Backbone as XML, in Angstrom:
<?xml version="1.0"?>
<chain id="A" units="angstrom">
  <residue number="1" name="MET">
    <atom name="N" x="-52.534" y="50.533" z="151.097"/>
    <atom name="CA" x="-53.882" y="50.741" z="151.562"/>
    <atom name="C" x="-54.809" y="49.667" z="150.977"/>
  </residue>
  <residue number="2" name="GLY">
    <atom name="N" x="-54.681" y="49.345" z="149.709"/>
    <atom name="CA" x="-55.488" y="48.308" z="149.090"/>
    <atom name="C" x="-56.739" y="48.837" z="148.416"/>
  </residue>
  <residue number="3" name="LEU">
    <atom name="N" x="-57.123" y="48.182" z="147.321"/>
    <atom name="CA" x="-58.273" y="48.636" z="146.539"/>
    <atom name="C" x="-59.588" y="48.527" z="147.295"/>
  </residue>
  <residue number="4" name="GLU">
    <atom name="N" x="-59.735" y="47.509" z="148.153"/>
    <atom name="CA" x="-60.989" y="47.364" z="148.907"/>
    <atom name="C" x="-61.204" y="48.550" z="149.840"/>
  </residue>
  <residue number="5" name="LYS">
    <atom name="N" x="-60.152" y="49.008" z="150.497"/>
    <atom name="CA" x="-60.263" y="50.177" z="151.389"/>
    <atom name="C" x="-60.578" y="51.445" z="150.588"/>
  </residue>
  <residue number="6" name="ILE">
    <atom name="N" x="-59.934" y="51.591" z="149.422"/>
    <atom name="CA" x="-60.217" y="52.756" z="148.587"/>
    <atom name="C" x="-61.658" y="52.700" z="148.088"/>
  </residue>
  <residue number="7" name="TYR">
    <atom name="N" x="-62.144" y="51.509" z="147.721"/>
    <atom name="CA" x="-63.548" y="51.345" z="147.330"/>
    <atom name="C" x="-64.471" y="51.797" z="148.454"/>
  </residue>
  <residue number="8" name="GLN">
    <atom name="N" x="-64.201" y="51.350" z="149.677"/>
    <atom name="CA" x="-65.046" y="51.727" z="150.812"/>
    <atom name="C" x="-65.027" y="53.235" z="151.044"/>
  </residue>
  <residue number="9" name="LEU">
    <atom name="N" x="-63.869" y="53.848" z="150.919"/>
    <atom name="CA" x="-63.764" y="55.299" z="151.088"/>
    <atom name="C" x="-64.510" y="56.061" z="149.994"/>
  </residue>
  <residue number="10" name="THR">
    <atom name="N" x="-64.325" y="55.635" z="148.738"/>
    <atom name="CA" x="-64.888" y="56.405" z="147.636"/>
    <atom name="C" x="-66.394" y="56.233" z="147.493"/>
  </residue>
  <residue number="11" name="THR">
    <atom name="N" x="-66.976" y="55.199" z="148.090"/>
    <atom name="CA" x="-68.430" y="55.054" z="148.037"/>
    <atom name="C" x="-69.120" y="55.876" z="149.122"/>
  </residue>
  <residue number="12" name="SER">
    <atom name="N" x="-68.340" y="56.446" z="150.043"/>
    <atom name="CA" x="-68.926" y="57.181" z="151.159"/>
    <atom name="C" x="-69.153" y="58.664" z="150.866"/>
  </residue>
  <residue number="13" name="GLY">
    <atom name="N" x="-68.852" y="59.108" z="149.648"/>
    <atom name="CA" x="-69.063" y="60.520" z="149.335"/>
    <atom name="C" x="-68.282" y="60.928" z="148.112"/>
  </residue>
  <residue number="14" name="GLY">
    <atom name="N" x="-68.308" y="62.221" z="147.813"/>
    <atom name="CA" x="-67.592" y="62.737" z="146.650"/>
    <atom name="C" x="-66.104" y="62.882" z="146.934"/>
  </residue>
  <residue number="15" name="TRP">
    <atom name="N" x="-65.278" y="62.395" z="146.023"/>
    <atom name="CA" x="-63.828" y="62.458" z="146.183"/>
    <atom name="C" x="-63.190" y="62.996" z="144.925"/>
  </residue>
  <residue number="16" name="ARG">
    <atom name="N" x="-62.045" y="63.631" z="145.096"/>
    <atom name="CA" x="-61.216" y="64.101" z="143.989"/>
    <atom name="C" x="-59.908" y="63.344" z="144.028"/>
  </residue>
  <residue number="17" name="LEU">
    <atom name="N" x="-59.271" y="63.220" z="142.874"/>
    <atom name="CA" x="-57.982" y="62.539" z="142.759"/>
    <atom name="C" x="-56.970" y="63.504" z="142.175"/>
  </residue>
  <residue number="18" name="ARG">
    <atom name="N" x="-55.826" y="63.617" z="142.812"/>
    <atom name="CA" x="-54.732" y="64.452" z="142.296"/>
    <atom name="C" x="-53.520" y="63.570" z="142.067"/>
  </residue>
  <residue number="19" name="LEU">
    <atom name="N" x="-52.955" y="63.646" z="140.871"/>
    <atom name="CA" x="-51.747" y="62.911" z="140.521"/>
    <atom name="C" x="-50.622" y="63.902" z="140.293"/>
  </residue>
  <residue number="20" name="GLU">
    <atom name="N" x="-49.464" y="63.638" z="140.869"/>
    <atom name="CA" x="-48.266" y="64.425" z="140.612"/>
    <atom name="C" x="-47.246" y="63.479" z="140.018"/>
  </residue>
  <residue number="21" name="LEU">
    <atom name="N" x="-46.779" y="63.799" z="138.815"/>
    <atom name="CA" x="-45.906" y="62.912" z="138.057"/>
    <atom name="C" x="-44.556" y="63.564" z="137.839"/>
  </residue>
  <residue number="22" name="LYS">
    <atom name="N" x="-43.492" y="62.756" z="137.928"/>
    <atom name="CA" x="-42.143" y="63.252" z="137.683"/>
    <atom name="C" x="-41.490" y="62.361" z="136.634"/>
  </residue>
  <residue number="23" name="ALA">
    <atom name="N" x="-40.890" y="62.976" z="135.632"/>
    <atom name="CA" x="-40.150" y="62.260" z="134.597"/>
    <atom name="C" x="-38.733" y="62.826" z="134.540"/>
  </residue>
  <residue number="24" name="LYS">
    <atom name="N" x="-37.805" y="61.975" z="134.192"/>
    <atom name="CA" x="-36.416" y="62.406" z="134.037"/>
    <atom name="C" x="-36.151" y="62.755" z="132.583"/>
  </residue>
  <residue number="25" name="ASN">
    <atom name="N" x="-35.482" y="63.870" z="132.378"/>
    <atom name="CA" x="-35.025" y="64.273" z="131.055"/>
    <atom name="C" x="-33.554" y="64.606" z="131.196"/>
  </residue>
  <residue number="26" name="GLY">
    <atom name="N" x="-32.717" y="63.596" z="131.059"/>
    <atom name="CA" x="-31.294" y="63.800" z="131.321"/>
    <atom name="C" x="-31.094" y="64.026" z="132.811"/>
  </residue>
  <residue number="27" name="THR">
    <atom name="N" x="-30.577" y="65.191" z="133.182"/>
    <atom name="CA" x="-30.377" y="65.516" z="134.592"/>
    <atom name="C" x="-31.518" y="66.358" z="135.153"/>
  </residue>
  <residue number="28" name="ASN">
    <atom name="N" x="-32.477" y="66.703" z="134.306"/>
    <atom name="CA" x="-33.599" y="67.545" z="134.737"/>
    <atom name="C" x="-34.803" y="66.696" z="135.124"/>
  </residue>
  <residue number="29" name="ASP">
    <atom name="N" x="-35.504" y="67.133" z="136.157"/>
    <atom name="CA" x="-36.776" y="66.529" z="136.542"/>
    <atom name="C" x="-37.905" y="67.351" z="135.938"/>
  </residue>
  <residue number="30" name="LEU">
    <atom name="N" x="-38.815" y="66.675" z="135.251"/>
    <atom name="CA" x="-39.987" y="67.338" z="134.682"/>
    <atom name="C" x="-41.200" y="66.939" z="135.504"/>
  </residue>
  <residue number="31" name="TRP">
    <atom name="N" x="-41.892" y="67.913" z="136.064"/>
    <atom name="CA" x="-43.059" y="67.665" z="136.902"/>
    <atom name="C" x="-44.330" y="68.069" z="136.169"/>
  </residue>
  <residue number="32" name="SER">
    <atom name="N" x="-45.367" y="67.293" z="136.370"/>
    <atom name="CA" x="-46.696" y="67.683" z="135.888"/>
    <atom name="C" x="-47.723" y="67.157" z="136.886"/>
  </residue>
  <residue number="33" name="ASP">
    <atom name="N" x="-48.923" y="67.710" z="136.810"/>
    <atom name="CA" x="-49.965" y="67.283" z="137.743"/>
    <atom name="C" x="-51.297" y="67.190" z="137.007"/>
  </residue>
  <residue number="34" name="ARG">
    <atom name="N" x="-52.185" y="66.357" z="137.543"/>
    <atom name="CA" x="-53.543" y="66.206" z="137.048"/>
    <atom name="C" x="-54.472" y="66.184" z="138.250"/>
  </residue>
  <residue number="35" name="GLU">
    <atom name="N" x="-55.628" y="66.769" z="138.107"/>
    <atom name="CA" x="-56.620" y="66.709" z="139.170"/>
    <atom name="C" x="-57.961" y="66.340" z="138.559"/>
  </residue>
  <residue number="36" name="TYR">
    <atom name="N" x="-58.595" y="65.323" z="139.128"/>
    <atom name="CA" x="-59.870" y="64.818" z="138.642"/>
    <atom name="C" x="-60.958" y="65.199" z="139.632"/>
  </residue>
  <residue number="37" name="ASP">
    <atom name="N" x="-62.044" y="65.767" z="139.100"/>
    <atom name="CA" x="-63.160" y="66.214" z="139.938"/>
    <atom name="C" x="-63.884" y="65.056" z="140.604"/>
  </residue>
  <residue number="38" name="THR">
    <atom name="N" x="-63.964" y="63.944" z="139.913"/>
    <atom name="CA" x="-64.676" y="62.774" z="140.418"/>
    <atom name="C" x="-63.736" y="61.584" z="140.399"/>
  </residue>
  <residue number="39" name="PHE">
    <atom name="N" x="-63.732" y="60.817" z="141.482"/>
    <atom name="CA" x="-62.857" y="59.649" z="141.595"/>
    <atom name="C" x="-63.551" y="58.601" z="142.443"/>
  </residue>
  <residue number="40" name="LEU">
    <atom name="N" x="-63.638" y="57.380" z="141.901"/>
    <atom name="CA" x="-64.111" y="56.256" z="142.707"/>
    <atom name="C" x="-63.609" y="54.953" z="142.120"/>
  </residue>
  <residue number="41" name="ILE">
    <atom name="N" x="-63.560" y="53.943" z="142.971"/>
    <atom name="CA" x="-63.156" y="52.589" z="142.603"/>
    <atom name="C" x="-64.363" y="51.693" z="142.843"/>
  </residue>
  <residue number="42" name="ASP">
    <atom name="N" x="-64.688" y="50.833" z="141.858"/>
    <atom name="CA" x="-65.765" y="49.853" z="142.026"/>
    <atom name="C" x="-65.353" y="48.759" z="143.002"/>
  </residue>
  <residue number="43" name="SER">
    <atom name="N" x="-66.334" y="47.980" z="143.433"/>
    <atom name="CA" x="-66.072" y="46.856" z="144.334"/>
    <atom name="C" x="-65.276" y="45.760" z="143.620"/>
  </residue>
  <residue number="44" name="GLU">
    <atom name="N" x="-64.764" y="44.826" z="144.394"/>
    <atom name="CA" x="-63.994" y="43.714" z="143.829"/>
    <atom name="C" x="-64.858" y="42.879" z="142.884"/>
  </residue>
  <residue number="45" name="THR">
    <atom name="N" x="-66.152" y="42.732" z="143.199"/>
    <atom name="CA" x="-67.046" y="41.964" z="142.322"/>
    <atom name="C" x="-67.217" y="42.637" z="140.960"/>
  </residue>
  <residue number="46" name="ASN">
    <atom name="N" x="-66.965" y="43.932" z="140.881"/>
    <atom name="CA" x="-67.009" y="44.664" z="139.612"/>
    <atom name="C" x="-65.611" y="44.922" z="139.057"/>
  </residue>
  <residue number="47" name="GLY">
    <atom name="N" x="-64.624" y="44.175" z="139.554"/>
    <atom name="CA" x="-63.272" y="44.270" z="139.021"/>
    <atom name="C" x="-62.461" y="45.459" z="139.485"/>
  </residue>
  <residue number="48" name="CYS">
    <atom name="N" x="-62.896" y="46.137" z="140.537"/>
    <atom name="CA" x="-62.181" y="47.318" z="141.068"/>
    <atom name="C" x="-61.924" y="48.355" z="139.977"/>
  </residue>
  <residue number="49" name="ALA">
    <atom name="N" x="-62.897" y="48.550" z="139.100"/>
    <atom name="CA" x="-62.738" y="49.489" z="137.988"/>
    <atom name="C" x="-62.567" y="50.918" z="138.492"/>
  </residue>
  <residue number="50" name="LEU">
    <atom name="N" x="-61.700" y="51.647" z="137.836"/>
    <atom name="CA" x="-61.422" y="53.044" z="138.135"/>
    <atom name="C" x="-62.398" y="53.929" z="137.373"/>
  </residue>
  <residue number="51" name="HIS">
    <atom name="N" x="-62.971" y="54.936" z="138.037"/>
    <atom name="CA" x="-63.858" y="55.905" z="137.392"/>
    <atom name="C" x="-63.399" y="57.313" z="137.779"/>
  </residue>
  <residue number="52" name="VAL">
    <atom name="N" x="-63.033" y="58.101" z="136.775"/>
    <atom name="CA" x="-62.588" y="59.476" z="137.004"/>
    <atom name="C" x="-63.245" y="60.400" z="135.986"/>
  </residue>
  <residue number="53" name="ALA">
    <atom name="N" x="-63.397" y="61.656" z="136.365"/>
    <atom name="CA" x="-63.873" y="62.688" z="135.451"/>
    <atom name="C" x="-63.065" y="63.949" z="135.713"/>
  </residue>
  <residue number="54" name="MET">
    <atom name="N" x="-62.611" y="64.580" z="134.651"/>
    <atom name="CA" x="-61.746" y="65.756" z="134.747"/>
    <atom name="C" x="-62.433" y="66.947" z="134.090"/>
  </residue>
  <residue number="55" name="LYS">
    <atom name="N" x="-62.321" y="68.105" z="134.722"/>
    <atom name="CA" x="-62.921" y="69.320" z="134.156"/>
    <atom name="C" x="-61.900" y="70.448" z="134.110"/>
  </residue>
  <residue number="56" name="GLY">
    <atom name="N" x="-60.885" y="70.290" z="133.287"/>
    <atom name="CA" x="-59.964" y="71.394" z="133.026"/>
    <atom name="C" x="-58.878" y="71.638" z="134.036"/>
  </residue>
  <residue number="57" name="PHE">
    <atom name="N" x="-58.524" y="70.671" z="134.876"/>
    <atom name="CA" x="-57.449" y="70.877" z="135.836"/>
    <atom name="C" x="-56.167" y="70.240" z="135.324"/>
  </residue>
  <residue number="58" name="GLY">
    <atom name="N" x="-55.037" y="70.661" z="135.853"/>
    <atom name="CA" x="-53.760" y="70.019" z="135.556"/>
    <atom name="C" x="-52.936" y="70.783" z="134.550"/>
  </residue>
  <residue number="59" name="THR">
    <atom name="N" x="-51.637" y="70.499" z="134.568"/>
    <atom name="CA" x="-50.713" y="71.177" z="133.664"/>
    <atom name="C" x="-50.610" y="70.470" z="132.329"/>
  </residue>
  <residue number="60" name="GLU">
    <atom name="N" x="-51.086" y="69.240" z="132.228"/>
    <atom name="CA" x="-51.053" y="68.465" z="130.993"/>
    <atom name="C" x="-52.453" y="67.992" z="130.676"/>
  </residue>
  <residue number="61" name="GLY">
    <atom name="N" x="-52.587" y="67.172" z="129.646"/>
    <atom name="CA" x="-53.878" y="66.636" z="129.246"/>
    <atom name="C" x="-54.396" y="65.592" z="130.223"/>
  </residue>
  <residue number="62" name="ASP">
    <atom name="N" x="-55.536" y="65.053" z="129.892"/>
    <atom name="CA" x="-56.218" y="64.065" z="130.728"/>
    <atom name="C" x="-55.607" y="62.692" z="130.485"/>
  </residue>
  <residue number="63" name="VAL">
    <atom name="N" x="-54.637" y="62.291" z="131.288"/>
    <atom name="CA" x="-53.862" y="61.077" z="131.037"/>
    <atom name="C" x="-54.636" y="59.785" z="131.280"/>
  </residue>
  <residue number="64" name="LEU">
    <atom name="N" x="-55.720" y="59.807" z="132.035"/>
    <atom name="CA" x="-56.477" y="58.587" z="132.301"/>
    <atom name="C" x="-57.619" y="58.383" z="131.313"/>
  </residue>
  <residue number="65" name="ASN">
    <atom name="N" x="-57.868" y="59.348" z="130.449"/>
    <atom name="CA" x="-58.939" y="59.250" z="129.455"/>
    <atom name="C" x="-58.407" y="59.495" z="128.046"/>
  </residue>
  <residue number="66" name="VAL">
    <atom name="N" x="-57.226" y="58.980" z="127.743"/>
    <atom name="CA" x="-56.595" y="59.214" z="126.449"/>
    <atom name="C" x="-57.300" y="58.401" z="125.372"/>
  </residue>
  <residue number="67" name="ALA">
    <atom name="N" x="-57.646" y="59.046" z="124.286"/>
    <atom name="CA" x="-58.286" y="58.337" z="123.161"/>
    <atom name="C" x="-57.253" y="57.464" z="122.448"/>
  </residue>
  <residue number="68" name="GLY">
    <atom name="N" x="-57.728" y="56.499" z="121.700"/>
    <atom name="CA" x="-56.838" y="55.657" z="120.914"/>
    <atom name="C" x="-56.378" y="54.404" z="121.624"/>
  </residue>
  <residue number="69" name="GLY">
    <atom name="N" x="-57.135" y="53.928" z="122.602"/>
    <atom name="CA" x="-56.814" y="52.647" z="123.229"/>
    <atom name="C" x="-56.050" y="52.716" z="124.531"/>
  </residue>
  <residue number="70" name="ASN">
    <atom name="N" x="-55.654" y="53.892" z="124.990"/>
    <atom name="CA" x="-54.899" y="54.003" z="126.236"/>
    <atom name="C" x="-55.766" y="54.454" z="127.409"/>
  </residue>
  <residue number="71" name="CYS">
    <atom name="N" x="-57.072" y="54.396" z="127.265"/>
    <atom name="CA" x="-57.991" y="54.864" z="128.298"/>
    <atom name="C" x="-57.963" y="53.940" z="129.517"/>
  </residue>
  <residue number="72" name="GLN">
    <atom name="N" x="-57.731" y="54.496" z="130.691"/>
    <atom name="CA" x="-57.738" y="53.735" z="131.940"/>
    <atom name="C" x="-59.047" y="53.895" z="132.687"/>
  </residue>
  <residue number="73" name="ASN">
    <atom name="N" x="-59.831" y="54.899" z="132.307"/>
    <atom name="CA" x="-61.110" y="55.138" z="132.962"/>
    <atom name="C" x="-62.033" y="53.963" z="132.666"/>
  </residue>
  <residue number="74" name="GLY">
    <atom name="N" x="-62.573" y="53.344" z="133.709"/>
    <atom name="CA" x="-63.453" y="52.190" z="133.562"/>
    <atom name="C" x="-62.734" y="50.855" z="133.582"/>
  </residue>
  <residue number="75" name="MET">
    <atom name="N" x="-61.405" y="50.890" z="133.637"/>
    <atom name="CA" x="-60.612" y="49.638" z="133.650"/>
    <atom name="C" x="-60.357" y="49.175" z="135.060"/>
  </residue>
</chain>
């Protein structure tokens, strides 16, 4: 789809982002999900920065706003 198209979509109104993640643990699949109340991508002139906000959704912690240098929000 491309970041420019996502930027155009996310500037047209309020959007939510849902991530479904699968990890392998031996022969078992481990699934988790995250849902962000607010989701938008900046324009290319602003580096296509990701902006998300989470309010208590998902089976795990907030993976895009992890403290300690792993924060993807705003990148």
